[in-house]
C-alpha positions in Angstrom: 161.0 123.4 90.0 157.9 123.1 92.1 158.1 126.7 93.1 157.6 128.0 89.6 161.2 129.4 89.5 164.0 127.9 87.3 166.6 126.0 89.3 169.3 128.5 88.6 167.2 131.2 90.3 166.8 129.2 93.4 169.4 129.9 96.2 170.7 127.1 98.3 170.0 123.4 98.0 166.9 121.5 97.2 166.6 120.8 100.9 166.0 124.4 101.5 162.8 124.1 99.5 161.1 121.8 102.0 160.2 124.4 104.6 158.8 126.7 101.8 156.8 123.9 100.2 155.5 122.9 103.6 154.3 126.4 104.3 152.7 126.6 100.8 151.0 123.2 101.4 149.6 124.4 104.7 148.4 127.7 103.2 146.7 125.8 100.4 145.0 123.5 102.9 143.8 126.4 105.0 142.4 128.2 101.9 140.7 125.0 100.7 139.2 124.4 104.2 137.8 128.0 104.2 136.2 127.5 100.8 134.7 124.2 101.8 133.4 125.6 105.1 131.7 128.5 103.2 130.1 126.2 100.6 129.1 123.4 103.1 128.6 125.2 106.5 126.7 122.4 108.0 129.2 119.7 107.2 132.5 119.0 108.9 135.4 120.1 106.8 138.0 117.4 105.8 141.5 117.8 107.2 143.6 116.2 104.5 144.5 117.9 101.3 143.3 115.0 99.2 140.0 114.8 100.9 139.6 118.6 100.5 140.4 118.4 96.8 137.8 115.6 96.4 135.2 117.7 98.3 135.9 120.8 96.2 135.3 118.9 93.0 131.6 119.6 93.7 132.3 123.4 94.3 131.0 124.5 90.9 127.7 122.8 91.5 127.5 124.1 95.0 128.2 127.7 93.9 125.3 127.3 91.4 123.0 126.0 94.2 123.9 129.0 96.4 123.2 131.4 93.6 119.8 129.7 92.8 119.0 129.7 96.5 119.8 133.4 96.9 117.9 134.4 93.8 114.9 132.4 94.9 115.0 133.8 98.5 115.0 137.3 97.1 112.1 136.5 94.8 110.2 134.9 97.7 110.7 137.9 99.8 109.5 140.2 97.0 106.4 138.2 96.3 105.6 138.0 100.0 105.7 141.8 100.1 103.4 142.0 97.1 101.0 139.4 98.6 100.9 141.2 102.0 99.9 144.5 100.2 97.6 143.0 97.6 96.1 140.0 99.4 93.9 139.0 96.4 96.8 139.0 94.0 97.9 135.7 92.5 101.7 135.8 92.5 101.9 132.5 90.6 99.8 134.0 87.8 101.7 137.3 87.8 105.1 135.4 87.6 103.8 133.3 84.8 102.4 136.1 82.6 104.7 138.9 83.6 103.7 142.5 84.4 101.2 143.9 81.9 100.3 147.5 81.3 96.7 148.7 80.7 97.4 148.3 76.9 98.1 144.6 77.4 101.8 144.9 76.6 104.5 143.5 78.9 106.3 146.1 81.1 110.0 145.3 81.5 110.6 145.0 85.2 114.1 146.4 84.7 112.5 149.8 84.3 111.8 150.0 88.0 115.0 148.4 89.4 116.4 151.8 90.4 113.3 152.6 92.3 113.5 149.4 94.4 117.2 149.2 95.0 117.1 150.7 98.5 114.2 148.5 99.6 116.2 145.5 98.3 119.1 146.5 100.5 116.9 146.8 103.5 115.3 143.4 102.8 118.7 141.8 102.4 119.3 142.3 106.1 116.6 139.8 106.8 118.0 137.1 104.5 119.8 134.1 106.1 123.0 133.6 104.3 124.3 130.7 106.3 122.2 128.0 104.6 120.3 127.3 101.4 116.6 127.0 101.0 115.2 123.7 102.2 114.9 121.1 99.4 116.8 123.0 96.7 119.6 120.4 96.5 117.1 117.6 95.9 115.1 119.7 93.4 118.2 120.6 91.5 119.5 117.0 91.5 116.1 115.9 90.0 116.1 118.5 87.3 119.6 117.8 86.0 
């Protein structure tokens, strides 16, 4: 049966299933619309279940773009903080070579994560979460 239950467990006739299936269809459509709205906030959400399913085929790629965008926004915020404090610093060079100690060995940044956690939470309040960084979709499309 379409409900996932064997026919012998289903009370009543098959006609009784129609209201239940209609409710399930509507619930699935609403959930899919919510996901589509969250992933594509600037685009109107399709109404039909088929259109929604077609739109959501791109959800995996869209999740990846949102993750990349959030990561890049966080890094941009962090490097901007560094640059405002150390105006002569070259963040591009620092990102390329990594943090080096006086002995010339790389210092794992994970060693200071605990020390910057609270600052990260404060900075998060300034992040726009309703849209991705400009140009990231085009950049990602060109690289893959």
